[in-house]
C-alpha positions as CSV (number, residue, x, y, z in Angstrom):
1,M,-16.8,11.3,-40.3
2,G,-13.2,11.3,-38.6
3,R,-14.3,14.5,-36.4
4,K,-14.7,14.3,-32.3
5,R,-18.1,15.4,-31.2
6,L,-18.3,17.8,-28.0
7,G,-18.4,16.1,-24.8
8,Q,-16.8,12.8,-26.0
9,A,-13.8,12.4,-24.7
10,R,-10.1,10.8,-26.2
11,D,-8.8,8.0,-25.4
12,I,-5.6,8.8,-23.9
13,R,-4.5,5.5,-22.0
14,G,-1.5,4.7,-24.4
15,T,-0.1,8.4,-24.5
16,P,2.7,9.2,-22.2
17,A,0.6,12.0,-20.1
18,G,-2.5,9.0,-19.7
19,K,0.9,6.1,-18.3
20,F,2.0,9.2,-16.6
21,G,-1.5,9.8,-15.1
22,A,-2.4,6.6,-14.3
23,R,1.3,5.2,-12.9
24,L,0.6,8.7,-10.1
25,E,-2.5,7.4,-9.2
26,Q,-2.1,4.4,-8.5
27,L,1.2,5.6,-6.4
28,M,-0.8,8.1,-5.0
29,T,-4.0,5.2,-3.6
30,A,-1.3,3.1,-2.6
31,S,0.3,6.1,-0.3
32,G,-3.0,5.9,1.2
33,M,-3.0,10.2,0.5
34,T,-6.0,11.8,-0.7
35,T,-5.8,13.8,-3.6
36,A,-6.2,17.2,-0.8
37,E,-3.3,15.8,0.6
38,F,-1.9,15.2,-2.3
39,A,-1.7,18.8,-3.6
40,A,-1.0,20.4,-0.6
41,K,2.2,18.4,0.0
42,V,3.0,19.2,-3.9
43,G,2.0,22.8,-4.5
44,V,-0.7,22.5,-6.7
45,T,-4.1,22.5,-6.6
46,E,-6.6,19.3,-6.3
47,D,-8.3,20.2,-9.9
48,A,-4.5,20.3,-11.4
49,V,-4.1,16.4,-9.9
50,R,-7.3,15.3,-11.6
51,K,-5.7,16.7,-14.6
52,Y,-2.8,14.5,-14.1
53,F,-4.5,11.1,-13.4
54,R,-7.0,12.0,-16.6
55,G,-3.8,12.6,-18.5
56,A,-5.0,16.1,-19.4
57,D,-2.2,17.9,-18.3
58,V,0.9,16.9,-16.8
59,P,3.4,18.9,-14.1
60,R,6.0,21.0,-14.5
61,L,9.7,19.5,-14.4
62,D,10.2,21.6,-11.4
63,R,7.8,20.0,-9.5
64,W,8.7,16.5,-10.4
65,P,11.2,15.9,-7.1
66,R,8.4,17.4,-5.1
67,I,6.1,14.9,-6.0
68,A,8.3,12.2,-5.7
69,M,9.2,13.3,-2.2
70,A,5.1,13.5,-1.4
71,L,4.9,9.9,-2.4
72,G,8.2,8.6,-0.8
73,L,10.0,7.3,-4.3
74,R,14.1,7.3,-3.8
75,S,13.9,9.4,-7.4
76,A,11.8,11.3,-10.1
77,N,12.3,8.1,-12.5
78,E,10.0,6.0,-10.6
79,L,7.3,8.2,-11.8
80,L,7.8,7.3,-15.1
81,P,5.6,4.1,-16.2
82,D,8.4,3.2,-18.8
83,L,11.7,3.4,-17.5
84,P,13.2,0.6,-14.7
85,A,13.6,2.1,-11.0
86,E,17.4,3.2,-10.4
């Protein structure tokens, strides 16, 4: 009935984690970095980056400034899709 079947993915695109993941992937793709390069600059594993993209996880807040710096952003606020840039 309303239960999720094993192996069936949830649609997380509209959730905060899903929006963050989509924004992060967009910014990383625009920067021309590979997942491996980005992960090394931020100090996380490639698997963690893929989880961010899927919205299955979000980075700890202390990593946000490193993520912004790796992407060439002025502020970590630019990582949030619903907030205007400073």
